[in-house]
N, C-alpha and C positions, 0 to 999 in steps of 0.2 A: 504494500500500500504506500502511496505517496506520503512522505513525512508531513507535508503541509496539510494534507487532508486528514491524516491521523491526529495532528495537533488541533485542527478545527473540531473534529468529533470529540476530543477530550474536553475542549473548552465548552462545547455545547452540553456535554454530560455534566460537567461541574456546575454550569449555570442552572441546569434543570434541577440538580440536587439541592442547590442553595435555595432556589425558588420553592421546592417541595418542603424544605425545613422551615422556611419563613411561613408558608401556608399552615403547616402543622402547628407552629408556635402561635399563630393567630387563632386557629380553631381551639387550641388548648386554652388560651386566655379567655375566649368567649365562654367556654364550658365551665371554667373554674370561677364561678360567680361568688363574690364576697357579699354576704348578707348585710354587712354594715354599710356598704356603699351602693348596692344594687336595688332596683325595684323588681321584686320577684312575686310570682303567683304560684301558690301552693294549692293543688287540687286534692280534696279529700273525698273518700267514697264511703266511709263508715265512721261511726263514733261509738266509743265505749264509755258508759257511765261508770266511773271507777268506784262509786259507792256501792252499786248493785252488781257490777260486772256484766250488765246487759249491753249487748252490742246490736246496733241497728244500722241499716243502710241510711246514710245521710250524705248527699252530694252537696258540697259547698266549696267555696274558695276563700283563701286567706291571701291578701295582697300586702306584702311587707314593703314599705317604702323607706329603704335604707334604715337608719335608726330613728326615723321621725314618726311614723304612724303605721297602723295596721288596719286594713279594711276587711271585715268579715262579711262575705256575701253568701246568702242562703236563698232558697226557693227561686232558683234561676234568676236572681237579681232583684226579686221583689222585696227582699228584706236585706238591708245593709246596716252595718254598724261600723262607725269610724272611731278608732281608739288612738289616743295620743301616747307615744312612748315617753314615759317619764324617767326611766333608767334602763340600763343594759348591763347584764352580767355575762361576761365571757366575750369571745371573739371567734368567729367562724369564717375563715377566709375562703373556703372552697366548699360550697354546699353539695358538691358531687362526691365528697369524701365524708367519712365518719366525723361527727362533731356535734356541737350543740350551742345554743345561746338562750338566754332568758331575758324576756322583755317584761318590765313592769308597765302596765297600761292603765290608762284612765279614760273614762267616757261618762259624761253627764254626772260628774262628781263621784262616780263609783270606780274602784280600783280592782284589778285582777292581775294575775301572773300568767304569762304565756311562755311555754318552753317548747322550743323547736329542736328536734334531735334526729340524727341519723346514726344507726348502728347496724349490726349484722341482721337484726330482725326487721329492719325497714326504716322508713321515715315517718315521724309522728309529731303532731302538735298537741300539747296538753294545755287546756285552759282551766285555770284554777280560780274560781270565784269565791273562795273562802274569805271570810272576814276575820279580823283579829279575834282569836279564841273561839271562833265559830266555824264549823265545817258546813258549807252550804252546797256547793256543787263542783265537781271535778270531772272533766271530760277529756278523753284522748281520741284524737282524729288520726286515721290512717291516711297517709299521703301517697298518692300514686304518681304524681308528676310535679316537677318544679320547672317554671319557665321564667 
């Protein structure tokens, strides 16, 4: 093979390899979303009442807006609740990997705690509406997708 042609083929191969690596890095960055800085939508398909252990089908969405607010959307959008994040415990820089974060939320003067976690069993959101010294309600939602 002509040495000039061989060199041209090697340069093209190297350029294509570099382009492929850059594309992979871009896709990887898009998939590794940081919950503290991204607006994410969490789709739930069922909930478990942790007081009674009763599990029911309940399709709803949780929209986390960085560390600012959480919108809980139920009944195909007919019922919405907007919560303000008052404090955050933990940091979860890549929601596609195992991790967790706790949000302290407030809505209409009422407070609750929201825990979002991913582990070997799956991804879950737990909403704790307990008040100081009083156990009121605790629900765990099974998440099937995060976008």
